[in-house]
N, C-alpha and C positions, 0 to 999 in steps of 0.2 A: 586706168580705172576711174570711173566717174566719181566726183566728190559731191555727195548730196548733203549740202550744208543746211544750217538751221533756217535759212531763208526760203528753202523750197517748201511749198505747201504740201502737207501730208497727202492730200488727195492726188496731187500730181505724182508724188512718189509712189503712191499706191498703184496708179496706172502703170508706171514704169516697172514696178516690181511684178505686177500681174503679167505684163507683156514678157518680161525676162523669164519668169517661171514657165509661161506657156511655151516659150521657145526652147527651154533647156531641161525642164524636168520630164523624164520619161514616164508616159502615162502607164506603162506596165508596172511601175513601182508604186502607184497610188495606193495609199492605205497599208502599205506593207513594210513600214519602217523597221519594226522589231524583228519581223521574220527575215527580211532581207539582210539585216546586220548580223543576225544569229548564224547565218550560213557563210561564215568567214572563209571557209576553205573553197567554196564554190561561187565566188562572186560573179555575177552576170556582167556582160558587156554594158548593159544599161546602167547598172550600179556604178561600175568603174567610170563611165562617162559622166554620171551625175556628181560623183565625188570630185572629179577634175573640174567640172564646170563651176560648182559652188565654191571650191577652193580657190580657183583662179579669180573668181569674182570678189572673193573676200567675205562673202555672205555666210560662210560657215561660222565666222567670228564677226558678226555684223558691226559691233561697237568697238572693236579693236582698232588701234591706230593704223592709218593707211601706210605709214612709213615702214611697217613691218608686214604689209600685205593684208591687213584687216579691212573691213568694209567702211570704217569711218562714219558709220551712221549714228544718229542720235538715238537715245533710248526709245523715243516715240516712233521713229522710223523703223527701228528694229521690231517694235511691237506690231507695226503694220505689216512688215515682212512675215512675221510669224502668223498673223491672221490670214494673209493671202496663201501661205503654204498650207495652213490648216484647211482652207476651203477646197483645195484640190487633192488633199491627202498626201502632200509632199512632206518630207522630213529632212532634217539635217544629218547627213550620213557620217559626219565627224563628231556629233555630239555624244556618241557612245564611247569615245576615247578619252583617256585621262589627260591627253595633251591639251585639249580645249577646255575641259571641265575643271581641271585642277592645276596641272603644272604650268600651262601657259599663263593663266591669270596671276599665278604666284611669281613667275619670272618677271612679268610686267610690274608687279608690286615691288620686288626686292632685287631684281637682276641688275648687273652692270650693263652699260650700253653694249659692250662686246657680247655679253650673254644673250641679250635681246636680239641682236643682229644675227647671232649664230642659231638660236633655237626657235624663235617665234615664227619666221617665214615658213620653215618646213612643217611646223604644227598647223599653221593656217591652211596650207595646201594639202594637208593629210598625208604627207610623205613619210612621216615617222610615227612610230607607236611608242607611247610612254606607259610605264607602270609606276606604282608608288610603294616603296619599301618602308612600311610602318610597323605593323603588328609582328610580334615574335611569339614563340611557344609559351614564354613566361611573361609576355608584355602585350596584353590585349587591351582591355578597358583601362588598365593601368599602364598606358603606353610609355610613360616617363621611366619605367623600369627597364627599358630596352638595354641590351648588352652588346649588340653589334658594334664593333670598335673600328675606328679609323686612326691609324698611327702615322704621325708625320715622319716621312722617310727622306726629308731634305727637299727634293724637287717634286715629290708626289706623295699621295696618301696610299697606305696599304690597309685594305679592309678585310676583316674576318668576322663571321657571324652568320646567323640564320634569320630569315624573315618568313612569315607565313601569310596565307590569304592574299598574296600579291597578284591581284587580278591582271590577267593578260601578260604575265611575265614571260611566258613561253613564246609570245609573238613580239615582244618589245625590243626596241632599239636602245632606249634610254630608261633610266630609273631615277626617280626623285627619292633619295635615300636619307632617312634619319639615322644618324650614327653617333656613338659616343666618342667625343674627342678629348674629354678630360674626365677620366674615371675617378678622380679625387673630389670632384665637385658634387654638390647636392644633385639629386636625380633629375630635377627639372633644369638644372644648369649643366654645362659641359656637354651639351648635345649640339651637333651641327647638321645642317641640311646640305646634301651634296647631289650634284648632277652627274650620274655615273653611266658610262657607256656599257651596255649589256653584252656587246660583242667582244667577249674576252674569255680566255680559258678559265679564269678564276671564278666564274659565275655559272652555277648549275641550277636549272629549274626542273621541278617535278610536279606535274599537274595533280590536283586533288579532285577525286570523283565526288559528285554530289547526287542526291536522290533524284533530282530533276533530269538527270542524263548529262547533257553537256554542262561543262563547268568552266568558268573563267579563272578559277583560283589555282595557285601554285604554292609550293614550298620553294624558297629561293635560298641557295647556299653561296656564301662568299668565302673563298679560300685564297688568301693573298691576292685578292682582286685589287686593282689600282685605279686611281683617279688623279688627274693633274691638280696642282695646288689651286688653280683658278676654278675648280669644280665647286667651290663653296658658293652657295646661294645665301646671301646675307652675311652676317658677321660670324667669325669663329666663336663657337660655344654659345651662340644665341639662336640656335636652330629651333628651339622649342617655340619661339615666337613665329618663325617662318612656318613651322609645321602646323600651328594652330590656324594661321591664315589660310593655308591650303585646305584645311578641313572646313572652313567657312565656305570656300568656293565649292568644295565637294557637296556640302549640304544644300547649297543653292541649286546645284545641278540635279539633286535628288528631289527637290521640291517642285519642279516644273518650271524653274526660271529659264531654262533653255528649251526652246520649243521643238515639237515634233508634230507628226500627223495626229489628227484627232481620232480618239477611239469612238466606236459607235455607241450611242446612248443605250444604257442598259434596258430601258423600257422597250426599245425597238428589238433588242435581242430577245427579251422575254416574250414578246408577242409571237415569236417564231416557235416557241417551245411550250408555253403554258396555255391553259384554257382562258378564253375571253368571255365576258358577259355580253348581253344583248346590245350594250352601248359601245362595244369594242374595247372596254377596259379590261385590265388583268382581273380575273375573277377572284383570285385569292386576295382578300383585303389585307391580311397581315403582310404578304409579300409586297403588295402595292404600297403600304405604309413604309416598309423598310427601304424600298427603292426611292421613295420620295425623301426619306431622311438622308439616305446616302447622297442624293442629288443636292440637297441643301448643304451637307458637309463639304462636298466637292466644290460647290460655288463659294462657300465661305472661305475655304482654303485658297481658292484662286483670287478672291478679292483681297485677302490678307497678304498674299504673295505680292500682288500689285502695289498695295500700300507700303509694304516693307521695301520693295525695290525703289519706290519713290523716296521714302525716308532715308534709305542708305545713300542715295545719290546726294541728298541735301547734307547728310551727316558725314559724307566722305568715308564711309565704312559701315560695318555691321551695326544693327540696332537690336534692342531687346526683342522686338517682334520676330526677328529672324530665328531666334532660338526655338520657337514653337513649331516652325515650318517643317522641320525634318520629321517630327513625330506626327504632325497632322497629315503630311503627305503619305507616311507609312500607313496610318489609319485608313485614309481614303483608298489607297491602292489595294491593301489587303482586304478591306470590306468589299470592294468591287470584285475581287477575285473570288471571294467566298460566295457572293450573290450570284455571280455568273455560273459557278459550278452548281449551285443549287437550282438555278433556272434550267440548266441543260440536263439535269438529272443524270441518268446513266450515260447519256451521250457526252457528258462533260468529264467522264472518267476514262476515255479512250487513250491508249498509249500508242497504238499503231493499228493498221488494217484498213480495208476498204469500207468498213462499216462506220467510219468516222471521217468528218471533214477535217481539213487542215486547221480551221478555226477551233474545232473541238479538241483536237490533239494539242494545239498550242495553249488552250485554256488550262488543261490539267498541268502541263509543264510550267506554265506561268504561275499557277497557284502554288506549286511546290517551290519554285525558285524564289517567289515573292516572300516566302517566310523569312528569307535572309534580310529583308529590308529593315526589320526591327533589331538587327544585330550590327550590320556593317555601317561604317561611317559614324560609329558611336552608338551603343545600344540604346534601346528605348528607355530602359531604366536609368542608365547613366545620364541621358539627356534630361529626363524628368528631375533628377537630382540637381543638375546644373540650373534648370529653370527655378526650382524651389529655393535653392540656396543663394544663387548669385543674382537672380532677378527679383524674386518675390521676397527675399530676405528672411526666409523661414529658418528656424534653428536646425542645426545639424544633430540629429538624434542618434547618429552612429558613434558618437564619442562617449567614452565611459565617464560616469559621474565621479 
């Protein structure tokens, strides 16, 4: 694998990235990232070839260390790669998995060398699927109330309990699991983070149906499931710290920090569905104003994201600015979905049938599934509370006087 160090001029790297993408990205997949990845059960030969090519190159994880199979690129080079992928409608076929977006970065943060050597290369190559065992029926926003327990059985752990909303659990090979290892400690203490093999009789998954049709969510039941003693990621009973770090990585993936193909500008979509004036502008001035406002919000979010990424690199960790990105990303994405539905009118409400294009059908399904954005990864309201209390220093008005 080539090592593109800091001495290589960005434009030279851009030319190399462009040439590699031209040779390896199947044109049949251009602009079809979300659609292609949603059809998990019927992956095409082109998608399989693209997954292998980008995984072998290490560019699905462009800034990860080359010693574990990553790309070894600088953040600037990774940004150039994302730009070149966007120009041709390419996408990272592994970015939709939790191995790259959450578990892998957390293992790099807290894992032993043995854990990194075991788990990171298969994640980089897209050979394994990961899920995250966090929420429980009685531990959602108040995650620290979790009751799934891991008991020390001498040479291994025995795990019992239930998780819910475990995305992709039915397909997963491994689970990053938050479990209580000291029931006598305060609720934020006595929690450990474990790397658990999903291929065992003690784990059962039950998919949860959603209004949008296809659903990634499951209930997951652990009944005397086991994990070796070295399954601990980080220190025993300090899993809350590891778990919070994983959530930071999750929110980074939800804010657009990990690139994919570009979506078509809304004004271009609008001009295919709504009336235009004599100058070729959208005739409805109110709609035109709202599209412009949305475009400004989207650009503001993108610029803030770039600033936060630069600041976090200097600060060697998360910054205060990162806390607003999850909610701003949610606002931008949900507003876009609402506007697209409005623009398409009745054509944006199609569920199936020859009277609707694939884009129109995906629009209504995306609008419905996107409602979950303000809930998963920490609800919109909880995140606003975190911003108000921990960053702005506002008083907590939920306490009794």
